[in-house]
N, C-alpha and C positions, 0 to 999 in steps of 0.2 A: 410475401419480401421477394419467394423464390423468383429464377429468371431473368433478372436483371440487379444490376449493378447499385450497391448502397452507398449512399450519400452522405459521405459524412463533415457535418458541420463543427469547426472550431471555436470556445469560446474562451480565448485565451492563449497569446502565441508565445510563452516562455520558453524554458531548457525542457519541458516536462510535452511538450504541446511538440517541441519537433523531434522529442524520442520519438509518440505516435506516430509522426506523419509520414517517418521511416519508417514503422511498422503500417501503415495504408500502401506505400510503397513497396512493400513485402509481399502484400496478400492479395491474391484473387479475388475479383468478386465484390470490393468497395473498390472508393474514391475519395478523393478529399473533394468538398465540393464546393469548398466558401469557408472562410474567415474570418473572425472579427478581433480586435483588440486596441483598446481605447489607444494604445501609441498603435498609426496605423502603420507603419514601416516594419513591426512584427510581422503582421498578418500579411504586408505584404513581402516578408522574406518567405511564408513558407507558402504563402501561393499562389505566389507568380511562377516559379520552376515545375508547380503541376496542374498549370493552364487550372487553377481554381479563382472564382471570383475572391474580390477582398470587399468588405461590407462594410460600412460605417458605424454600424450601431447595434447593439444585440437584437435590436427588436429588426433590423433588414434583414440579418443573420437567421433570423426562428423566424419571418415570413416566405423565406426563396424556396420554392417547391420543391427546387434541388437536392434539397437537405430531408434528407431521414432521419439522423439519427445526430445527436449534438454530445462531443466530449468536450467536459466540462473543466477547463484547468486554470485558474483564478486567486488569487488567495484567498487564502484558508475562511477568510469571513462571508465571504463571497460566493464560495462555493454549494450551498442548498438554497439559498435564493437565486441562482442564476440557473440550476436543477429546475428548480419549480417552477421558473417562469419557462423553459424550453418544453419539459412535461406538458403544462395545460397547452401550449402550444400544439400540443400531438406528435412530438417525436418524442423516441427513445433517448436513456439519456447513459453517456456513460462519464460519471466524476473519475475525478483524482482521490485518492483521499488528503483527508482523513472524510467525505463526503459532506458533514457539517461539523458544527462543535460543540452542539449538544445532541442528548441523544433525542429528545421531544421532537426535536428542526430533520433526524434522522429519522426518527418514525412518521412522521409525516409527510414526508419524501416517499418513503415505503406507501404508504396509502393513496397516495396522489396517481404515483404509478398503476396501481394494483386496480383504484376506481378507471382509469382509464384502458386499460388492458395492454401495457406500455412497458416495457422492459427498462430494469436499473440496474447498473451494473458500476461495480468502482475497481478503481487500478491499484493491485496489490501484486505487481509483478515476481514478488521473491517467488512464492508461493507456486507458480508456475516452473521456476526452474528447472535445468535439471537432476540437480544436488536433493533440492527439498522434496521432486517427484519420485528418486531413485530410495532415497533414507525413508520417504511414508512407504513404501512397498513393502522394506525392509520392517519395518516397525510395525506396519499389519499382519506381516508375516509371524510374528515371532521369533524375532532373530533378536530380542534381545528383551526379550520376555513382558514384563507390567515395568510401566514408566515410573521410573521412581523420581529423581531428580534432573532441572533443566535449568541450563548455564544461559543467558543470553549477555552476549556485551556487544559496545555500539563502541566505537575507538578511532576517531575519527584526528586530522588537525586539518580544523576547518578557518581558511583565510581570513583574516579580522573584518573583510569585506564580502562575509559570505550574509553578515544578517544584514544589509545593503540589499547584496545584488546578487543573492544564491552564485550557483556555484559554476553557472552561464555563464552569469553578467550581462544575460539580455536584458533584463527588466532591474535598475537601480532607482525600489521608491521605501525600500524600507521596510516593507510590510512583514518580514521574517520576524522584527528585534520587536515589532510591538506584542504585547497581549489582547488586547482587543482584535486584532485583524489576525495575528498567529498563532491564538489558544494555547499556543506552547511553542516548550523548544526542544532539545534533542531529543528528548520520547515522542513528542507527536510528530514530529519530520522525521524523525529516524528508524530509532530500535520499532514503531508502531509495525513497520513493520516484518518484521522478525518476532515480534507479539502477534501478529495475523498467520506469520508459518510455524510458529512450534504450535498454536489452536489447530492449523491443518496436518500438521505432521504425527500427532498424538490424538487432536481427537478431544482434547481436556479442555475444559472452561476455568477459568480461572474465578475463584468464589473469595479470595479475601487479597487482603493488601495493602502493606503497613511499608512507608516509604519518606527515602529524605532527596529533596531538589537543592541544587542550589547554582546560582550564575559567578561562576569563580573567575575568568578571563572575558568573557562578551561584555560585549559597549551593549545591552540589549536588556530587554523587559522580560523578557523570557529564560528558561533556564537552562544553562549549555552542560550542566554537572546532574544526574543522578542516580541511587542504589534504593533498593526494593528489593520486598520477599515477597513470592505470590503465593498464598495456597492454589493448587488445583483439582479440580474435579476429583473423586477419587483419594482424595488425599496425598497425591503427592507435592511435593515442592520446587519451585522456581527462585533463582535467583536473578535478577537486571542490577547492572552497572553500563552507564550509558556518561561521554563524557568527549564535547566534541574540540577539546585544542588541548589535546593530547601533544605535544610538543617532536615532530618528527614521524608520526604514528602514519604508516599507509592506514586505508580506509580496511577497519576491522572489525565487520560484522559476524559474529561469530555465534553458535548453538552447541552446544553438547549438551548431549539426552544420557542418564545415567539405566540401564532397565535392571530390572531385577535378575537377569541372566546375559546382560552384557552391556555395553557402547556406543554411539553417532556420536561423534564428531562435523558439523561445517564448517572449517575453516574459512570456506570463502575461498576463491581460485576456482569455482569449479571442480573440488575435488567432494568425496565423501570417503572418512575413516571410520572404519567398524570394524570393534572389535567383540566377538560373538562368544556367550559362552559355552556355547557346542556347537558343532560340528555342522555349517549354513552350506550348502551347495557344495562350489568348491573354498567357500572361505574356512580356515583351519578356525579351530574354537583357544579362547583365551590367547591368540597372537593377532594386531592390528595388521588388515589389509586396508589398503587404498584406492577408491573405484573413482573412477572419473567419468559420469553420464555425458549422454549428448549433450551439445550445447545448444541451447536453446535460446532466444530474446524475449524476455518476459514479458516485454510490450507488444511482442505480436504474439506471443502466448493468449494473453488476456483479450485483446481485441479480437483476434480469433474464437473463443469462446463466446463475446458476445455476438458479435457475428452471424454465428451459429441461433443463439439463444432467439435473435430479433428473426433469423430464420424462418424456423421451427416455432416461433410462439411460444416457448418454456420460459423456465429462469433461468439469468447467467448463470456460470458456477461461481461467478464472485458478487455477491452480491449485499444489494440494506443489512442481513443479519450478520454475516461476517464485518462489513464498516463496525455496527455497534456493539460489537463486542470486542474490537480492538480498540474502539473508543470508551468504551466502557470504561476497561483495564486504564487507559492512561486518566482519564478524568478521577476515577479511583486512587490512580498516583498520587495528582496533585492535591486531593482533597485533602490523604493522608497525612504530606509530605507541610500542608497549610494546619492541618486541625494538630500534627502529633499525635495521632494515632489509627488504628487496623481500620479498614474501610470494607466493609462487605459487600459483595457484589450482586442484585438482586439477578435471580433466573431472566433470559434473556424469553 
């Protein structure tokens, strides 16, 4: 692919696709070639300003010779089937999370991509942001010692209409409210990003889960509240709290990590707070310091990594194994809540 622009096709033109298209605009070496959505005006809204083609069917999008790779941003239950069709058409694929609703589907996608020597990436923008990158460097460097405890909190005040039309309101078809089409609620839709970021930050996998979920406020089949205790590889523990309808709450998607000799907090808003147990560079021991890493667009960073992988013929920096790790944890949370028992996760 070196030496020419990569033509991106978009399958599904809701709010996430709008974010991805802004990332395409910001990156050299790629362009939006074509867009498809069953609601044609949504595709036109993204394609026309970028002089891209509007395709009236998925088949037409996948037959377009200008499309080298396909970004798949559709309701959760359609992600794996459409990604598979795109791979079978010979296109590289960048899929929205969770990529699939069960691990067998996800592993089948990975095999399809490998068999055809195609790149398969997943969109986890949180792990690419400045705070997560800065915190990862500090943790890897030993600034807080060995990981002991992690706290994950997802507290949001979603409007009641979210379950029908999402936050952007671009598509009102209610798929988020149904278990068969969404696969899950606040844990799968929101906390999944933090679970991936924690794995990236610590290098630890979840090995056991004990959880409870509930639908307390939403008119939906999926959960809007959850609590869980996670055992991590190496013996560390993590707690997870998620609620989608906390009255008046600003979006709080925080991660706190206790080490054997210090602590790092990612409270959101582009900040990293650290309390090292010993002097660390210019950071004093035993005192809190606030760092403001460079602001990075998560979607642009994910797309840039995917484009490098396509051009270089290498594995995308965020791939199906990352999707599988996060999905396995979420599915285990649901299984634990359903059975009332702890669930052990199989090694990836």
